[in-house]
A tleap script that builds the chain and sets N, CA, C and O, in Angstrom:
source leaprc.protein.ff14SB
mol = sequence {
  NMET SER SER THR ALA PRO GLU PRO ILE PHE
  GLU GLU PRO TRP HIE ALA GLN LEU PHE ALA
  LEU THR VAL HIE LEU ASN GLU THR GLY HIE
  PHE ASP TRP PRO ASP TRP ALA ALA ARG PHE
  SER ALA THR LEU LYS ARG HIE GLY LEU GLU
  ARG GLU LEU ASN GLY GLY ALA ASP TYR PHE
  ASN ALA TRP LEU GLU THR LEU GLU ASP LEU
  LEU ALA GLU GLY GLY GLU ALA GLU SER SER
  GLU ARG GLU GLN MET ARG LYS ALA TRP GLU
  SER ALA TYR LEU GLU THR PRO HIE GLY GLU
  SER VAL ARG LEU SER CGLU
}
set mol.1.N position { 70.438 103.457 71.191 }
set mol.1.CA position { 71.464 104.620 70.544 }
set mol.1.C position { 72.363 104.823 71.517 }
set mol.1.O position { 72.110 105.336 72.607 }
set mol.2.N position { 73.425 104.428 71.145 }
set mol.2.CA position { 74.826 104.520 72.171 }
set mol.2.C position { 75.267 105.623 71.668 }
set mol.2.O position { 75.502 105.976 70.513 }
set mol.3.N position { 75.373 106.259 72.945 }
set mol.3.CA position { 76.382 107.663 72.527 }
set mol.3.C position { 77.205 107.645 73.271 }
set mol.3.O position { 77.000 107.299 74.435 }
set mol.4.N position { 78.606 108.079 72.742 }
set mol.4.CA position { 79.392 108.305 73.500 }
set mol.4.C position { 80.487 109.611 72.833 }
set mol.4.O position { 80.664 109.964 71.667 }
set mol.5.N position { 81.009 110.042 73.952 }
set mol.5.CA position { 81.340 111.344 74.008 }
set mol.5.C position { 82.167 112.082 72.838 }
set mol.5.O position { 82.921 111.311 72.245 }
set mol.6.N position { 82.181 113.112 72.486 }
set mol.6.CA position { 83.041 113.562 71.146 }
set mol.6.C position { 84.860 113.758 72.253 }
set mol.6.O position { 85.124 114.090 73.409 }
set mol.7.N position { 85.632 113.346 71.100 }
set mol.7.CA position { 86.831 113.439 71.691 }
set mol.7.C position { 87.462 114.776 71.693 }
set mol.7.O position { 87.373 115.404 70.637 }
set mol.8.N position { 88.205 115.438 72.879 }
set mol.8.CA position { 88.632 116.494 73.359 }
set mol.8.C position { 89.379 117.182 71.945 }
set mol.8.O position { 90.477 116.723 71.631 }
set mol.9.N position { 88.833 118.174 71.183 }
set mol.9.CA position { 89.993 118.876 70.096 }
set mol.9.C position { 91.578 119.615 70.751 }
set mol.9.O position { 92.663 119.861 70.224 }
set mol.10.N position { 91.126 119.754 71.879 }
set mol.10.CA position { 92.787 119.941 72.643 }
set mol.10.C position { 92.920 119.152 73.223 }
set mol.10.O position { 91.834 118.626 73.467 }
set mol.11.N position { 94.261 118.345 73.962 }
set mol.11.CA position { 94.444 117.462 75.316 }
set mol.11.C position { 94.371 118.282 76.485 }
set mol.11.O position { 93.862 117.879 77.530 }
set mol.12.N position { 94.929 119.573 76.320 }
set mol.12.CA position { 95.030 120.682 77.617 }
set mol.12.C position { 94.693 121.497 77.531 }
set mol.12.O position { 94.765 121.989 76.405 }
set mol.13.N position { 94.179 122.148 78.413 }
set mol.13.CA position { 93.304 123.658 78.393 }
set mol.13.C position { 94.496 124.556 77.891 }
set mol.13.O position { 94.252 125.464 77.096 }
set mol.14.N position { 95.931 124.302 78.387 }
set mol.14.CA position { 96.638 125.586 77.793 }
set mol.14.C position { 97.045 125.772 76.012 }
set mol.14.O position { 97.466 126.730 75.364 }
set mol.15.N position { 96.597 124.023 75.562 }
set mol.15.CA position { 96.794 124.297 74.130 }
set mol.15.C position { 95.248 124.926 73.687 }
set mol.15.O position { 95.095 125.806 72.840 }
set mol.16.N position { 94.450 124.448 74.247 }
set mol.16.CA position { 93.480 125.338 73.906 }
set mol.16.C position { 93.761 127.121 73.773 }
set mol.16.O position { 93.715 127.820 72.762 }
set mol.17.N position { 94.065 127.516 75.227 }
set mol.17.CA position { 94.454 128.944 75.584 }
set mol.17.C position { 95.329 129.547 74.808 }
set mol.17.O position { 95.351 130.778 74.800 }
set mol.18.N position { 96.345 128.700 73.895 }
set mol.18.CA position { 97.488 129.413 73.531 }
set mol.18.C position { 96.814 129.393 72.096 }
set mol.18.O position { 97.028 130.383 71.396 }
set mol.19.N position { 96.099 128.473 71.629 }
set mol.19.CA position { 95.833 128.387 70.226 }
set mol.19.C position { 95.110 129.836 69.873 }
set mol.19.O position { 95.248 130.633 68.946 }
set mol.20.N position { 93.931 129.779 71.535 }
set mol.20.CA position { 93.175 131.133 71.041 }
set mol.20.C position { 93.766 132.311 70.858 }
set mol.20.O position { 93.383 133.185 70.082 }
set mol.21.N position { 95.261 132.374 71.989 }
set mol.21.CA position { 95.676 133.981 72.462 }
set mol.21.C position { 96.288 134.039 70.933 }
set mol.21.O position { 96.268 135.191 70.499 }
set mol.22.N position { 96.825 133.072 70.015 }
set mol.22.CA position { 97.473 133.293 68.868 }
set mol.22.C position { 96.458 133.983 67.872 }
set mol.22.O position { 96.476 135.187 67.618 }
set mol.23.N position { 95.479 132.972 67.288 }
set mol.23.CA position { 94.368 133.698 66.857 }
set mol.23.C position { 94.025 135.439 67.288 }
set mol.23.O position { 93.946 136.391 66.512 }
set mol.24.N position { 93.903 135.429 68.433 }
set mol.24.CA position { 93.842 136.898 69.022 }
set mol.24.C position { 94.556 137.750 68.266 }
set mol.24.O position { 94.216 138.618 67.462 }
set mol.25.N position { 95.932 137.246 68.772 }
set mol.25.CA position { 96.873 138.374 68.282 }
set mol.25.C position { 96.891 138.359 66.514 }
set mol.25.O position { 97.268 139.335 65.866 }
set mol.26.N position { 96.510 137.332 66.017 }
set mol.26.CA position { 96.573 137.485 64.148 }
set mol.26.C position { 96.039 138.780 64.153 }
set mol.26.O position { 96.549 139.812 63.717 }
set mol.27.N position { 94.498 138.539 64.926 }
set mol.27.CA position { 93.519 139.246 64.390 }
set mol.27.C position { 92.813 140.788 64.587 }
set mol.27.O position { 91.856 141.422 64.143 }
set mol.28.N position { 94.308 141.017 65.876 }
set mol.28.CA position { 94.071 142.494 66.352 }
set mol.28.C position { 95.663 142.852 65.660 }
set mol.28.O position { 96.264 143.759 66.237 }
set mol.29.N position { 96.440 142.137 64.355 }
set mol.29.CA position { 97.386 142.846 64.118 }
set mol.29.C position { 98.842 143.087 64.268 }
set mol.29.O position { 99.814 143.700 63.826 }
set mol.30.N position { 98.483 142.375 65.014 }
set mol.30.CA position { 100.207 141.031 65.517 }
set mol.30.C position { 101.043 140.972 64.677 }
set mol.30.O position { 102.008 141.727 64.565 }
set mol.31.N position { 100.876 140.439 64.277 }
set mol.31.CA position { 101.622 139.696 62.759 }
set mol.31.C position { 100.453 139.370 61.988 }
set mol.31.O position { 99.299 139.648 62.312 }
set mol.32.N position { 100.946 138.551 60.583 }
set mol.32.CA position { 99.795 138.154 59.802 }
set mol.32.C position { 100.196 136.665 59.859 }
set mol.32.O position { 101.243 136.219 60.329 }
set mol.33.N position { 98.934 135.802 59.162 }
set mol.33.CA position { 98.505 134.165 59.003 }
set mol.33.C position { 100.003 133.553 58.580 }
set mol.33.O position { 100.673 132.830 59.317 }
set mol.34.N position { 100.358 133.958 57.344 }
set mol.34.CA position { 101.243 133.500 56.621 }
set mol.34.C position { 102.584 133.301 56.810 }
set mol.34.O position { 103.206 132.292 56.475 }
set mol.35.N position { 103.327 134.952 57.727 }
set mol.35.CA position { 104.357 134.389 58.627 }
set mol.35.C position { 104.280 133.737 59.087 }
set mol.35.O position { 105.046 132.778 58.988 }
set mol.36.N position { 102.860 133.817 60.290 }
set mol.36.CA position { 103.336 133.135 61.424 }
set mol.36.C position { 103.273 131.361 60.666 }
set mol.36.O position { 104.237 130.768 61.151 }
set mol.37.N position { 102.788 130.764 60.062 }
set mol.37.CA position { 102.891 129.461 59.479 }
set mol.37.C position { 104.101 129.298 59.221 }
set mol.37.O position { 104.898 128.732 59.969 }
set mol.38.N position { 104.368 129.809 58.073 }
set mol.38.CA position { 106.051 129.994 57.710 }
set mol.38.C position { 107.201 129.397 59.151 }
set mol.38.O position { 107.782 128.313 59.198 }
set mol.39.N position { 107.233 130.308 59.999 }
set mol.39.CA position { 108.048 130.330 60.878 }
set mol.39.C position { 107.208 129.164 62.085 }
set mol.39.O position { 108.036 128.465 62.671 }
set mol.40.N position { 105.879 128.920 62.455 }
set mol.40.CA position { 105.590 127.784 62.876 }
set mol.40.C position { 106.388 126.943 62.266 }
set mol.40.O position { 107.345 126.548 62.933 }
set mol.41.N position { 106.242 126.423 60.834 }
set mol.41.CA position { 106.798 124.825 60.169 }
set mol.41.C position { 108.493 125.209 60.146 }
set mol.41.O position { 109.047 124.189 59.735 }
set mol.42.N position { 109.322 126.063 60.369 }
set mol.42.CA position { 110.060 126.555 60.376 }
set mol.42.C position { 111.007 125.581 62.202 }
set mol.42.O position { 112.008 124.869 62.292 }
set mol.43.N position { 110.355 125.914 62.897 }
set mol.43.CA position { 110.419 125.235 64.052 }
set mol.43.C position { 110.377 123.916 64.786 }
set mol.43.O position { 111.045 123.252 65.579 }
set mol.44.N position { 108.886 123.871 63.896 }
set mol.44.CA position { 108.652 121.893 63.788 }
set mol.44.C position { 110.070 121.291 62.740 }
set mol.44.O position { 110.589 120.192 62.937 }
set mol.45.N position { 110.348 121.886 62.062 }
set mol.45.CA position { 111.322 120.736 61.239 }
set mol.45.C position { 112.816 121.709 62.123 }
set mol.45.O position { 113.914 121.350 61.697 }
set mol.46.N position { 112.847 122.522 62.935 }
set mol.46.CA position { 114.072 122.431 63.742 }
set mol.46.C position { 114.025 121.341 64.916 }
set mol.46.O position { 114.871 120.623 65.450 }
set mol.47.N position { 113.092 121.480 65.023 }
set mol.47.CA position { 112.847 120.395 66.721 }
set mol.47.C position { 113.083 118.722 65.949 }
set mol.47.O position { 113.592 117.724 66.459 }
set mol.48.N position { 112.558 118.885 64.702 }
set mol.48.CA position { 112.823 117.862 64.168 }
set mol.48.C position { 111.415 116.539 64.732 }
set mol.48.O position { 111.286 115.404 65.188 }
set mol.49.N position { 110.760 117.547 64.346 }
set mol.49.CA position { 109.099 116.967 64.295 }
set mol.49.C position { 108.173 117.343 62.983 }
set mol.49.O position { 107.191 118.040 62.726 }
set mol.50.N position { 108.987 116.551 62.385 }
set mol.50.CA position { 108.538 116.292 60.613 }
set mol.50.C position { 107.755 114.910 60.378 }
set mol.50.O position { 107.524 114.333 59.316 }
set mol.51.N position { 107.313 114.444 62.106 }
set mol.51.CA position { 105.992 113.169 61.471 }
set mol.51.C position { 104.953 114.258 61.721 }
set mol.51.O position { 105.000 115.435 62.076 }
set mol.52.N position { 103.891 113.295 61.356 }
set mol.52.CA position { 102.448 113.023 62.256 }
set mol.52.C position { 102.608 113.502 63.928 }
set mol.52.O position { 103.200 112.756 64.707 }
set mol.53.N position { 102.052 114.748 64.364 }
set mol.53.CA position { 102.039 115.019 65.139 }
set mol.53.C position { 99.954 114.950 65.593 }
set mol.53.O position { 98.925 115.167 64.953 }
set mol.54.N position { 100.311 114.495 67.128 }
set mol.54.CA position { 98.764 114.679 67.493 }
set mol.54.C position { 97.872 116.003 67.974 }
set mol.54.O position { 96.659 116.148 68.126 }
set mol.55.N position { 99.077 116.961 68.157 }
set mol.55.CA position { 98.704 117.907 68.771 }
set mol.55.C position { 98.908 118.260 70.281 }
set mol.55.O position { 98.577 119.211 70.988 }
set mol.56.N position { 99.494 117.262 70.449 }
set mol.56.CA position { 99.695 116.697 71.808 }
set mol.56.C position { 101.160 117.856 72.262 }
set mol.56.O position { 101.708 118.502 71.368 }
set mol.57.N position { 101.642 117.964 73.784 }
set mol.57.CA position { 102.383 118.852 74.241 }
set mol.57.C position { 104.165 118.942 73.018 }
set mol.57.O position { 104.586 120.098 72.986 }
set mol.58.N position { 104.536 118.515 72.663 }
set mol.58.CA position { 105.610 118.481 71.759 }
set mol.58.C position { 104.908 119.165 70.534 }
set mol.58.O position { 105.626 119.199 69.535 }
set mol.59.N position { 103.820 119.648 70.411 }
set mol.59.CA position { 103.358 120.540 69.262 }
set mol.59.C position { 103.102 121.552 69.358 }
set mol.59.O position { 103.397 122.442 68.560 }
set mol.60.N position { 102.330 121.691 70.624 }
set mol.60.CA position { 102.266 123.113 71.268 }
set mol.60.C position { 103.587 123.472 71.563 }
set mol.60.O position { 103.931 124.361 70.784 }
set mol.61.N position { 104.511 123.159 72.374 }
set mol.61.CA position { 105.725 123.792 72.969 }
set mol.61.C position { 106.590 124.708 71.392 }
set mol.61.O position { 107.030 125.855 71.303 }
set mol.62.N position { 106.530 123.503 70.304 }
set mol.62.CA position { 107.005 124.526 69.426 }
set mol.62.C position { 105.918 125.553 69.432 }
set mol.62.O position { 106.440 126.668 69.465 }
set mol.63.N position { 104.388 125.629 69.410 }
set mol.63.CA position { 103.624 126.704 69.090 }
set mol.63.C position { 104.112 127.795 69.794 }
set mol.63.O position { 104.497 128.870 69.335 }
set mol.64.N position { 104.062 127.418 70.976 }
set mol.64.CA position { 104.323 128.390 72.069 }
set mol.64.C position { 105.921 129.225 71.985 }
set mol.64.O position { 106.203 130.323 72.464 }
set mol.65.N position { 106.882 128.202 71.143 }
set mol.65.CA position { 108.193 129.060 71.210 }
set mol.65.C position { 107.719 130.065 69.934 }
set mol.65.O position { 107.560 131.278 70.067 }
set mol.66.N position { 107.563 129.465 68.917 }
set mol.66.CA position { 107.984 130.360 67.889 }
set mol.66.C position { 106.814 131.465 68.152 }
set mol.66.O position { 106.857 132.318 67.265 }
set mol.67.N position { 105.548 131.761 69.319 }
set mol.67.CA position { 104.844 132.706 69.193 }
set mol.67.C position { 105.646 133.908 69.906 }
set mol.67.O position { 105.680 135.128 69.746 }
set mol.68.N position { 106.245 133.038 70.724 }
set mol.68.CA position { 107.468 134.084 71.811 }
set mol.68.C position { 108.397 134.561 70.878 }
set mol.68.O position { 108.623 135.771 70.847 }
set mol.69.N position { 109.096 133.630 69.944 }
set mol.69.CA position { 110.027 134.626 69.332 }
set mol.69.C position { 109.283 135.772 68.663 }
set mol.69.O position { 109.558 136.954 68.873 }
set mol.70.N position { 108.491 135.424 67.986 }
set mol.70.CA position { 107.485 136.426 66.889 }
set mol.70.C position { 107.447 137.786 67.689 }
set mol.70.O position { 108.011 138.842 67.402 }
set mol.71.N position { 106.677 137.505 68.713 }
set mol.71.CA position { 105.989 138.967 69.925 }
set mol.71.C position { 107.916 139.614 70.163 }
set mol.71.O position { 108.228 140.802 70.080 }
set mol.72.N position { 108.781 138.610 70.415 }
set mol.72.CA position { 109.915 139.054 70.881 }
set mol.72.C position { 111.066 140.045 70.029 }
set mol.72.O position { 111.997 140.791 70.332 }
set mol.73.N position { 110.594 139.707 69.156 }
set mol.73.CA position { 111.090 140.103 67.651 }
set mol.73.C position { 110.540 141.608 66.897 }
set mol.73.O position { 111.035 142.499 66.206 }
set mol.74.N position { 108.952 141.205 67.616 }
set mol.74.CA position { 107.906 142.779 67.418 }
set mol.74.C position { 108.118 143.556 68.796 }
set mol.74.O position { 107.405 144.482 69.184 }
set mol.75.N position { 109.280 142.993 69.511 }
set mol.75.CA position { 109.523 143.952 70.935 }
set mol.75.C position { 107.885 144.023 71.933 }
set mol.75.O position { 107.430 144.827 72.746 }
set mol.76.N position { 107.592 143.248 71.575 }
set mol.76.CA position { 106.260 142.683 72.324 }
set mol.76.C position { 106.477 141.987 73.540 }
set mol.76.O position { 105.856 142.295 74.558 }
set mol.77.N position { 107.160 141.237 73.517 }
set mol.77.CA position { 107.416 140.255 74.994 }
set mol.77.C position { 109.018 140.058 74.855 }
set mol.77.O position { 109.498 139.466 73.888 }
set mol.78.N position { 109.775 140.578 75.854 }
set mol.78.CA position { 111.048 140.602 75.904 }
set mol.78.C position { 111.786 139.322 76.433 }
set mol.78.O position { 111.260 138.212 76.519 }
set mol.79.N position { 112.530 139.499 76.630 }
set mol.79.CA position { 112.894 137.482 76.856 }
set mol.79.C position { 113.208 137.667 78.414 }
set mol.79.O position { 113.496 136.572 78.898 }
set mol.80.N position { 113.242 138.614 79.274 }
set mol.80.CA position { 113.640 138.885 80.598 }
set mol.80.C position { 112.172 138.938 81.345 }
set mol.80.O position { 112.004 138.534 82.495 }
set mol.81.N position { 110.626 139.774 80.110 }
set mol.81.CA position { 109.683 139.485 80.571 }
set mol.81.C position { 109.099 138.012 80.734 }
set mol.81.O position { 108.420 137.536 81.644 }
set mol.82.N position { 109.668 137.339 79.345 }
set mol.82.CA position { 108.683 135.910 79.748 }
set mol.82.C position { 109.804 135.243 80.714 }
set mol.82.O position { 109.287 134.273 81.267 }
set mol.83.N position { 110.755 135.364 80.997 }
set mol.83.CA position { 111.531 134.571 81.976 }
set mol.83.C position { 110.700 134.453 83.410 }
set mol.83.O position { 110.367 133.541 84.166 }
set mol.84.N position { 110.549 135.966 83.350 }
set mol.84.CA position { 110.083 136.403 84.948 }
set mol.84.C position { 108.345 135.867 84.970 }
set mol.84.O position { 107.944 135.383 86.029 }
set mol.85.N position { 107.553 135.955 84.012 }
set mol.85.CA position { 106.605 135.374 84.003 }
set mol.85.C position { 106.717 133.777 84.071 }
set mol.85.O position { 106.265 133.216 85.069 }
set mol.86.N position { 107.089 133.301 83.421 }
set mol.86.CA position { 107.447 131.681 83.246 }
set mol.86.C position { 107.773 131.744 84.723 }
set mol.86.O position { 106.800 131.645 85.469 }
set mol.87.N position { 108.741 131.864 85.177 }
set mol.87.CA position { 109.034 131.831 86.780 }
set mol.87.C position { 107.433 131.879 87.575 }
set mol.87.O position { 106.860 130.966 88.168 }
set mol.88.N position { 107.018 133.189 87.353 }
set mol.88.CA position { 105.491 133.164 87.545 }
set mol.88.C position { 104.403 132.279 87.900 }
set mol.88.O position { 103.809 131.986 88.938 }
set mol.89.N position { 104.349 131.960 86.694 }
set mol.89.CA position { 103.532 130.219 86.679 }
set mol.89.C position { 104.128 129.047 87.168 }
set mol.89.O position { 103.442 128.371 87.934 }
set mol.90.N position { 105.744 128.495 86.770 }
set mol.90.CA position { 105.988 128.070 87.515 }
set mol.90.C position { 105.760 127.624 89.073 }
set mol.90.O position { 105.673 126.419 89.307 }
set mol.91.N position { 105.665 128.543 90.116 }
set mol.91.CA position { 105.668 128.833 91.025 }
set mol.91.C position { 104.141 128.432 91.219 }
set mol.91.O position { 103.833 127.277 91.514 }
set mol.92.N position { 103.253 129.383 91.051 }
set mol.92.CA position { 101.943 129.295 91.032 }
set mol.92.C position { 101.511 127.819 91.078 }
set mol.92.O position { 100.799 127.384 91.983 }
set mol.93.N position { 102.121 126.828 89.736 }
set mol.93.CA position { 102.189 125.464 89.638 }
set mol.93.C position { 102.580 125.090 90.905 }
set mol.93.O position { 101.645 125.194 91.700 }
set mol.94.N position { 103.421 124.766 91.308 }
set mol.94.CA position { 104.003 124.095 92.290 }
set mol.94.C position { 103.420 124.071 93.510 }
set mol.94.O position { 103.351 123.109 94.275 }
set mol.95.N position { 102.735 125.869 93.763 }
set mol.95.CA position { 101.954 126.212 94.976 }
set mol.95.C position { 100.454 125.364 94.856 }
set mol.95.O position { 99.939 124.747 95.788 }
set mol.96.N position { 100.087 125.451 93.946 }
set mol.96.CA position { 98.339 124.901 93.605 }
set mol.96.C position { 98.283 123.311 94.345 }
set mol.96.O position { 99.297 122.614 94.298 }
set mol.97.N position { 97.562 123.018 94.735 }
set mol.97.CA position { 97.085 121.447 95.008 }
set mol.97.C position { 96.546 121.073 93.956 }
set mol.97.O position { 95.966 121.733 93.093 }
set mol.98.N position { 96.746 119.988 94.036 }
set mol.98.CA position { 96.209 118.921 92.546 }
set mol.98.C position { 95.340 119.354 92.525 }
set mol.98.O position { 94.835 119.962 93.469 }
set mol.99.N position { 94.739 119.147 91.150 }
set mol.99.CA position { 93.386 119.437 90.893 }
set mol.99.C position { 92.310 120.565 90.856 }
set mol.99.O position { 91.126 120.561 90.518 }
set mol.100.N position { 93.277 121.678 91.398 }
set mol.100.CA position { 92.965 122.625 91.430 }
set mol.100.C position { 93.381 124.030 90.430 }
set mol.100.O position { 94.578 124.122 90.157 }
set mol.101.N position { 92.835 124.664 90.108 }
set mol.101.CA position { 93.532 125.705 88.305 }
set mol.101.C position { 94.381 126.451 89.158 }
set mol.101.O position { 94.238 127.093 90.199 }
set mol.102.N position { 95.233 126.190 88.456 }
set mol.102.CA position { 96.712 127.064 88.685 }
set mol.102.C position { 96.353 128.563 88.289 }
set mol.102.O position { 95.617 128.827 87.339 }
set mol.103.N position { 97.025 129.650 89.220 }
set mol.103.CA position { 96.070 130.392 89.126 }
set mol.103.C position { 97.480 131.540 89.483 }
set mol.103.O position { 98.390 131.023 90.131 }
set mol.104.N position { 97.680 133.185 89.042 }
set mol.104.CA position { 98.699 134.116 89.458 }
set mol.104.C position { 98.267 134.718 90.744 }
set mol.104.O position { 97.110 134.890 91.127 }
set mol.105.N position { 99.310 134.995 91.316 }
set mol.105.CA position { 98.976 135.463 92.488 }
set mol.105.C position { 99.015 136.752 92.130 }
set mol.105.O position { 99.757 136.987 91.176 }
set mol.106.N position { 98.312 137.873 92.712 }
set mol.106.CA position { 98.156 139.427 92.280 }
set mol.106.C position { 99.260 140.148 92.460 }
set mol.106.O position { 99.270 141.344 92.170 }
savepdb mol mol.pdb
quit
């Protein structure tokens, strides 16, 4: 009997983390799912992603953009805070040796 490993559900760990964060925010009442779905659909259309997506970076970048916009509208993630966090992650990524987990400094 030949055993092959199942394909991963997410291509990258950050895709799974972003998905889990979004579900958590929905479950804790930060937004409702129908609103989320409508906004995400609009983001995909705005980016011209009306084709079949494979769950890759283009899809999850649109997902992240939608979540950031939704949280910003609710006053939960101001633009300056998002930019500061984005820069911190970029710096951590650039300073992390290849193959090691990227972590923000304390």
